[in-house]
N, C-alpha and C positions, 0 to 999 in steps of 0.2 A: 598513355600512348594511344589507347583505343579511341578515346574522344578526339585526340588530335587527328587521327586518321579520318574519323567521321567528318570533322570540320573541313578537311581538305577535300573529301569526297562529295560533301553536300552540294556545293554549287553545281558540280557536273550533273548530279542526279536530278536536282531541282530545275536547273535552268537550261540544260541542253535541249534545244527545240529541234530535234532531228526528224526530218521527213524524207521519204524515199524520193528518188528522181521521178518515179511514176506519179506519186502524190503531188509533187510540186508542179509537174506538167499539167495534171488535171485541174489543180487550183488556178493556174495561170490561164488555162483554156476557158474555165468558167468565168473568171474575172473579166475576160474580154466581152462577155455577154451582158455585163452589168455596167450601168452608168449611175454615178452618185452625184447629185447636185446639192451643194450646201447653199442655202439661201442666206439672206443678210442677218438672220438670227442664228446661223450655224445649224439649222435643222436639216437633217438628211432626207432628201427625196430620192428614193432608190427605184431605178427603172431596170427591169430585167426582161430578157426574151421570154423566159418561162417563170412560173411561180417559184420553182426551185432557185432560179437565178436571182430573183428578188430576195428570197430568204438568205442566200449567200451574201448578197450586198448589204442586207439589213444587219446581219450579225457582224460583218466587217466594220460597218459604220458605228455600231454600238460599242465595239471594242475601241475604236478611235476615241469615242467620247468618254468612256469610263470602263476600261477593262477590269479594274479591280472589283467593281460591283458586279459585272457579269460573272467573274470567277467566283466571288464569294457566294452568290446565290446557289451555284452548283456545289461548292464545297459543303454548304449547309445541307442541301438535299441529298448529298451522298453520305451524310453522316460522318464527316471528316473534319469538323471544326476543331476538335481537340488537337489535331496535328499541327495547327497553327496557333491556337489559343491556349493550349496546355490542358492540364488535368481538370481544370474547372469546367471544361466543356464535355467531359466524358459522358455524363448522363444525358445531355442534350443529344449527343451522337447515338447513344444507345436507344433513346426514344425513336429517333429517325430510323434506325436500322430495324426496329421492331415494326414500324409502320410502313416503310418503303423498302421493298425487296428488289435489289439490283438484278438478281437472277431472273425475276419475273419481268423486269423492264427489258432485259436483253431478249427474252423470249418474245415479248410483244413486238420488239423491233424486227425480229427475224420473221414473224408472220404478218407484218404490216402489209397493206396493199402497196403495190409497186409505186403508185403515184405519191402516196404518203411517205414511203420510205425515201423517195427522192428529196422530200422536204427535210427529213431528218438528216440525211447525208449532207445536204447543202448547209444546214445549220452548223454541223461540225466542221465542214470544209471552210466556211467563212471565218470562223474563229481561228482555226489552225493556220489558215493563210495569213491572217493578221499576225499571229505569233511568228510565223516564218519570216514575214517582211519587216518585223519590228523586233529584232534580236535584243535590243536594249531593254525591252519590257521583260521584267522578271516576275513570272507568276509566283504567287504565294505557295502554290501546291500543284496545280493542274497544268502539266506541260503539254498535254494532248487531250483534246475534247473528243468524246465518242458520240456517235449518232443516237445512242439510246439514252443519253443523259436527260433530254427533255421529258422522257417517259417516267422520270422520277418525280415529276410535278403532278399536281392533281388537276386543277381547272385553270391553270395559268397564273394563279396568284401564289407567289412563293411562300407567303405566310399562312396559307390556308391549310392548317393542320387541325384535324378534328379528333379530340381526345375526350369528348364529353367534359366532365369536370376533373379528370385525372391530371395530376400535376407531376412535374419533374421530381419534386421532393418525395412524393409517394413512390415513384419509380425507384429512386435512389434507396429509399428505406427498404423496399422489397428486395432489390437485388444486391444489397449489402448485408442481408440477413437480419435486419433490424425489425423484428416482428413484434415488438412491444405493443401492448394494447392501448396506444394513445388514441384519443378521440380525433375523428376526422373534422377538420375545420373547412367549411364551405368557402369557396373562392367567390368574392364579389366581382362580378363581371362588369367592371367599369368600361365605359366606351366613350373616350374623349373625342374621338375624331370621326370614324366611320366615313360615310359618303352621302351625297345628295344627288338625286336624279329627278329632273322635271321634264314632262312632255306636254306640248301644247298642240291641240288639234287646230286645223284651219279656222274653225269658228272662233277661236280665241286670239288670232293674230291679225295684225293690221294688213299684212300682205296676202292673207288667205293661204299661206303655206304653213305646214307643221314646223315646229321648232323643238329641238332637244337641248337640254342643259346638262352637261357632263361635268360633275364636280366630285371626283374622288378625293377623299381625305386620307392621305398616307404620310409616312415620314418623308421629309423633303428629299428630293433627288432620287426617289424610289423608282420613278419611271421617266424616261425621256419622251420627247415628242418627235414623231417620225411619219413618213409616208412611204408606202411600198406599192409598186405598180408593175404589172407584167402584161405581155401580149396574150395571156391566157385568161383575161377577164378580171384580174385582180387590180383594184385601185382603192386602197384603204388608208385612212389618215387617223392618227390619234396617239394614244399613250401605250407604251409597251414596257412591261417589267423587264429589267436588265436580263438578257439571256433568252428572252422569248423570241419566237420566230413569227409571231402574228400580232396584229393590233388587238390589244386587250380591251380597251374602252375607246370607242371612236365611231367612225362613220365611213361609208363609201358613197358612191354617186346616188344611191337609191334609198339608203336607210342608215340609221344609227342606233347604237346601243350603249347603255350606261349600266354598270354593275354597282350595286350597294350590298353590303354584307348584312347577314340576318342571324336569327337565333333558331332557325328551323332545326329540329332534332334529327340529325343524320348520323349520330354516333351513339351507341348505347353501351352501358356497362353492366356486367353480369357477375353475380356472386356464384362461384363454382363450388361444387361439392367434391373435394379432393380426397382420395382414398390412398393411403400409403400402405403398400404390401411388400412382401419379400421380393416380389417380381418387379417392383418399381412403383411409379406414380400413375394413378388412374383418376379420371373424372367421371362423375355419374351423369348420365343423360337418358331420360325416359326409363329410369330404373335399370339401366344397363351400364356396365363399366367399359370405358375406353381408355387406352394409354394416353397419357399426357405427352405431346410431342416436345422433345427437347432439342435445342439448337445452340451450338456454341457460337458466340459472337465475340470477335476480337476487336477491341477499340484501341487504336494507337493514339498516343498523346505526346506532345512535345514536353520534354523535361530538360531545360537548359538548351543544349545544342544537339541532344540525341532524342530519338524516339523510343518510348517504352510502350508496353502493351498491357492492357487489362483484358482478361478473358471472362466472359459471363456465360453461364449456362442459363438460357432463357426457356420459357415455357409457353406452350400454346394449347388451347382447347379448340373445339369446333367453332367456338365463338370468336376466337382471335387470340392475340398475345396477352399473357398475364402481365398487368401493369401496376398492381398495387395489392395491399392487404388492408382490409377494413373489418373490424370486429372479428378478427381471427380468420376471415375468409379471403381466399384468393379472388382478386377482381380482374376479369378479362374485359377487353374492349373489342366491340364489333364496329367496324367503320370501313369506308372505302376511300382511304386516303390516296391511293395510287390507282388511277383509272385511265387506261389508254384511250378510252372513248372520249374522255374530257378534252384531250388534246385535239382529237379529230373534230369535236364539236367547236372548239375555239377557233379552228382554222376555217371550217366550212361556213360559219356565220359571217366571216369577213367578206365572203363572195356572194352572199344572198342578195337577190335582186328585188324581192318584194316580201310582203307579209307572209305569204304561203311558204316561201323558201326559208324564211327565218323560223317559222313554226316547225319545219322539218328538222332544223338544227336543234331546236328546243326538245323535239321528240326523242332525241338521243338520251335525254334524261341523265346527263353526266356531270352537270355543273353542281358541285357539292358544297358551294359556300356562298353563292350569290343570288340576289334578286336581279331582275333585269327591267330597266325602263327603256322603252322603245318608241321610235317615231320614224315615219318614212315619207317619201315624196308623193305617195298616193293619198296622203292625209290620215293614215292610220296612226293611232297611238296605242300602246299596250303596256301592261305591267304583269310580270310573273314573280310570285313570292317563292323563291327556291326553285329547284329543278330535279335534283336527285333526292327523292324522299321515299324511304322504305315504308311498306305497309305493315302495321302492327295491330295487335289486339288492343282495343281501346280501354279494356278494363284495367290495364296496368298503367302505373304512373311512370312514364318513360323518362322523366327528368331525374328519377331516382335509380338506385341499383335494383335490378330485377333478378329473379331466379334463373340461373344459367343451366339448371339441371333438367329443364323440361322444354319440349318442343313448342309448348304454348307460347313461349316468349321469343320464338324464332321469327325472323323477318319473313314476310309472306309475299315476296315480290316487290315491285316498284309501283308507286302511284303513276297513273297516266297524267300527262300534262293537263288534260281537260278536267281532271278531278282535283288539281292543285288550286291554290288561291291565285286568281288572276283577274285582270280587268281588261277588256277590249273596247276601245272607242266609247268611253262613258259619255253620257249626255251633257255633263258639265264642261267637257272639253279640255280638261287637264288631268294630269296624274303626277303624283309625287311619292317618293320614298326617301326618308332620311334615317334609315336604320330603325324605323319606327313600325308600329303595327300596320299591317296591310289593310286593316279595317277602317283606316281613314285616308287611304291612298287616293280616293276620288271623291272626297267629301261625302255628301249624302248618297252618292252613287257607288259607294265602296262595297266590297263583299261583306257578307254577314257572318260574324264569328261563329255562330252556332251551327253553321252549315259544314264545318270542317273539324276534324279531330284536333285536339289541343296540341299534339306534338307537331302539327303541320305549321302552326304560326303562333308560338308562345310569345312572340315579341310584343312588348307593351308600347304604350305611347311615350314619347320623350318630348322635350321642349322644342326641339327643331321641328318635329312633326306638327306641334301646336302652331309654331310660327308659320310653317309652310301652308297649312290649311287656311289660316287667317289671311295670309297675303294672296294666295292664289284664288281665293273666293271673291276678290274684288272684281267689279264689272269693268275691266279695262281690256283694250286690245294690245297685245304684246308685240313689240319689235325685239330684235336681238338686244338692243341697248336696254330696253325695259326688263328683259329677262336677266341680264347681268345685274342691273340695279336691284332686282328682287333677290337674286342669289347672294348679294352682298348687303342686304338689309341689316342694319346694325342693332336692331331691337333684340333684347334677351328676355323672353317671357318668364324665365325662371325667377328673375328678380322681382317680377310683378307679384310673385307669391312670397318671396323671402324678405324683401325690404319692408313691406307693411308689417310683417310679424316683428321685425327688428324695432321699428318705430313704436309699435304697441308695447313691446317689452320695455323700452326706454321710458315711455310715459307711465308705466306701472311702478317705476322705482320710487321708494319712499324718499321724501325730501332730504333726509339725512344721509342718503347713500352717496359716497364720493364719486361714483360713476356718473352721476348727473353732470357734474362739472367737467370730469375727464373726457366724457364723450359728447359734450354739447356741440362742439364744432363739427366733428365728422357726421354726427346725426343730422345736423342742419344741411350739410352738403348732400347726404343721401336722400333726405326728405324732398329736396328740390330736383332730384335726378329724374330723367325721363326713361331710364333703363336702356339707353343707347350708348354704345361704346364710342369713344372719340379720342384722338391724340391728345387733345388739350383738357381732357376730363379727369379731374381728381376723384370724382365719384366712381368712375370705372376702376381706378386703381384700388380704392377701398373695397369695392364689392368683389373684384376678382381675387384679391388677396384674402378676403374674409370668408367667402363661401366655401373654399376647400377645407376650412377649419371646422366646419359644421359636421353633423352626422353623416358618415360615409354612405348610409343607405340612400341618400338623395342623389348620389352619383351613380347608382346602380341602374343601368339602362337595359341591359339584356337580362331577362327574367325567366323564371320557370313557370309552368302553368299554375295559376292560383295566386302567384305573388302580386304584390302591388307594383304597378309600373312607376317610372320615375316621377311622372306628374302627380300620381296619387300619393306616393311616398313623401314627396316634398310638401304637398298640401297638408298631409297629416302631421308631418313634422312641424310645419309652421303653426299649426293649431295647438299642438300639444307640448311644444318645447317650453321649458321654464325660461324665465327672463335671462338668467345667467348663461343658459345654453346658447343664447344668441349674442349677448352683450360681452361676455368674457372673450370670445374669439375676436370681436372688434377691437377690444383693448389690446389683445395680443398682436393683432395686425398693426396697430399704431406703434407698438413697442418695436416690432420687427422692422418696420419702415424707418423709424428713428435710428435704429442701430445701423441699418444699411446706408442711409443717406443723410443722417443728421436732422431729418425732418420727416413728418408723415404726409405733408401736402405735396404729393408727387403727381404730375400729369401722366396719364397712361402712356403716351408716346415717349415720354422720358424714360420710363421703366421698361416698356415692352418694345423689343428691338428685333431687327433682322440683321444677321451677320453671317457672312460666308467667307472663310479665310483660307482654308487649306485643301478642301476637296476630300479630306479623310472621311472614312465611313462614320467615325465618331468625331464630329467637329469639336475643336477646342475653342471656347468662347473667351473673349477678353474685353473687360470694360474699358481698357485703355486704347483699344483699336477702333477704327471707324465702324459704325453700324447705322442702320436706318430706323427711324421711328415707325411704329405700326399701330394703327388705331383700331384694328379688329379685336373683338372680344373672344369669347369661348363658345364652341359648339355645345359644351356641357350644359350651359345655361340657356341654350336655345338660339344662339346666333347661327344663321344658316351658313355663312362663311365661317370656316374653322381656322383658328390660328392658335396652336397649342404652344405655350412658352413656359419656361421654368428658369430659375437661377441654376447655373451649373458651376458651383463654387464661385459664383459671381454675385454682385449686388443686383445688377439688372437682370431682367428675364430675356431669354433668347428663344425665338421660334425654332422648332425642330420638326413639327408635324402639322397636318391640316391641309388647307388648300394647297395643292401641288401642281398638277396639270388641270386647268379649268378651261372648258370650251363650250361655246354655244354655236349651234349649227342650224341654219334654216334650209329646208329642203324645197325644191322647186325645179324648174327647168335647168337652173344653174345653181350649184351649191354656193351658199354664203356662210362663212364661219369666222369666228374670232376666238383667240385663245391667249392664255398666259401660263408661264411656268414660274415656279419658285426659283429665283436666282437666274438661271440660264441653263442651256442644254448641254454644256460641256462640264465634265468633272475636272478639267485641267485648270488650276488657278492662274496659269500663264495665258489662257485663252480669253479673248475679249467676251466670249460667250459664257464665261463662268458667272458673271453677274450683270450681263447687259439687259436682263429683264427685271432686275431686283427692284429698282425704283418704281417701275410700273406695277410690279407685283404688290408692293406695299400700299399702293393707291387703288388697287382694283381696276387698273386700266389695261385693256386688252389690245393685242396686235391683230392685224388681219391675217387669216390663214391663207397661204398660197397653195391652193388645191390643184388648179389646172396648170399644166406644164407651161403654157404660154405666159402665165403670170409668174411662175417660178423663174423662167428665163429672163424676166425683167429685173430680177433681184438676185443675180448669181454672185456668190462670193467665191465658189470653187466648183469646177466641173471636172470630174475625173473618174477613172476606173479603179476598183480595189487594187492596191499594190502600187499605184502611181504616187 
């Protein structure tokens, strides 16, 4: 009877979107100050009287395009996934609750500068007005958005959580009381996608204007393409993570910015000395005892049709939350996963008018997960490797667990931007970062590794970095079209190392080995391959299906100080591998293809597909339904364009991550830009903008960006105010 009552009550609790008359009147008044123009691609160009009005319109437009993704991002950051996904998400939520404190977020909102508080208020109002005007939309959980919600994010990237190498499994083990002395297994930090950013100085371009290439690699449909403009000096265009109120990667009239992820050490783990006494738990610090802070955290989770709760007693030292146990010692985490200044920084950079103003934004030192590649209309190009970087004693290995009981391992403030790895206007005229070492970011004009502490830039070289340096070192003058061509270059230098090793292994086989005949045909195909992916290439299929079956160490891109980087590890593997380490995986590849298709001779485009069917967060792929061939290869093996595909209980491979929003912008007296999105800008499968860019996307063909209002007005699909 109780469950029946809950079932009857649940729709009212979850879906009743009630707002007061005063709130509704305020929403309606603000909506009248906003104009949204949808262009022929369904892209929202939002115009507001004030910055806050533009934010209001931006969030309303985002909800129109894909409310479920807006909501899910906040459900995750509030640590409430288990309320919709069930008990399996409990420890994901516990991790979030340990790292992101909603009480602190509310306090930061209360003390925010009035101008910034207006933006936060407008963010919540825009979403809430959408829910009020669209009563048929049923939120999964959040029926009212609060202005402090954005303060639960770090630097604007919803996935940017820094836990060093601590895992959910370790967290679960600790907080379920499983303190058995099992060995810690290091996590291999594979990096399939990442991002690319290129900047070209006027000396490198045909027009004499600087050019920026914006190429984030994310899961598809992770960010839509938008423009926001106000009468207070805001005019930014680019990609925004669902639920953000600022352009995350993009440009304004004066300059542009592209973020790439890195392996800068910004989170540290400490072995605590815990003392149990009759008076409770204490930790030792500089030979003194301090009480361990204990905090009850309740995690609700869906069980059938009702909510249940698990209560955890969590522990904190001066270093941070206790997240694991290793070798019998409690392990705490020190990080800055929630930082109100990062949100301020993300906003003010969108309004910067020149290099000096952008540097002031960087001086906030709040971006905890990104590199920045920059270009502007004055001809400047720049690269910063990281931004939020704590100062530490370099005699410690900060990639490992350090002693938490001494102030010698405490953070000693923050590095100033001038002391971080950076490059301004290098003589070679170009900059690149592909989640690779900053010490090849400007070719021979790159920073010198020995000038910086190892924790500041442990990132090694990867094959995309190799490809970028080789391509950008060519003596050519770039146009936007040549930049796009470079960004989509199909060469994969990883196979320049692996395929010769395979051929050598084959040639070393004794004449009596049956593999000689079994592998004769595929070896011949790979021997004649130019290491470029293509739709009609059988060699690409063989290589892309074979390489992941090799040693996992060659897929390790993010490394710790002293480790071999991907290029070094792959080269060493190719030299030291036994013949069967290379040949048996090829045999297994052929057997797998035969099983899936009845033959192993499969063109890459026949196997590698783009399909968008439902708009669900987790798309369901179907070999029997229409899809498009894709000739792109893998960023893992050095292709600059990224297209990550896998079989999903299917025979064919379907793309789900990689190139998502890609844009090239040329600065000058008048902005010129081109862009492309994976699929389209709408998450509604009934909208023509669900897949209107799909074919272009699979071909690497870009559309013209409509930046100036007079151009937008020539291609209007819909012109309206929020709520109309």
